[in-house]
N, C-alpha and C positions, 0 to 999 in steps of 0.2 A: 533134081539131083540124078545123074546118069548112073554113076556108080556108087556103091555103099562103102565108104571108106572104113566103116566099122565092121564089116562082114567077118573078117578074121577073129575079131574079139568075140564076136557072138558064138563062134565055134569053141572058144576056149573052155577048158574045164573048171577054171576059176570063176565061181558064181559072181564074186564082185566085178570082174571085168565085163562079164556077160550083162549083168545088170545096168551098169554104167552104159555100155556101148547101146543098149536099147533106149535109155533115157536120152542120150545125145542123139541118137537117130531120130526119135520123137520130135524133139526140139527143132532140128534142122528140117524134118519133114514139114513141120508146121510153117516153117519159113517158105518152104517149096510151095506149099498149097496156096500161100499169098503171092506166088509168083516171084518171090525173092530168092536171089542166089546167095548161099552162105559163102562168106568170105573164107579163103584158105586159112586165115588166121584162126578162125572159129574152129575149124576142122582140127587144126594141129594143136590147138589148146584142148579140145575134147580129147584127143589122143593121149596127150600128157596126162590128163586125169584119168583116163581108162588104165593107162599103164602104171598109175600110182606115184607119177613123178611129181604131181601137184595135187592139192586137196581140191575139192569142189569150191570152197571159199576162195582160194588162190586163183582158180580158173575165173570165177565171178569178177574178182578184182581186175584181173587181166583184160577181162572183156568190157569191164566198165571204164577203163582208162583209155 
């Protein structure tokens, strides 16, 4: 992953957004270690979760379908 799509959220003062961005970054980083490129859909879903537009359970459901 060349650019960190969550960089701005890590700078946020809201601890919830910061923690979520680190968690998603870890998930995507694990894919990168395996040589997998995460789809844009995964990143967009993660951003919706970080911004509080969807819950983690909703993000999981979207990614499972």
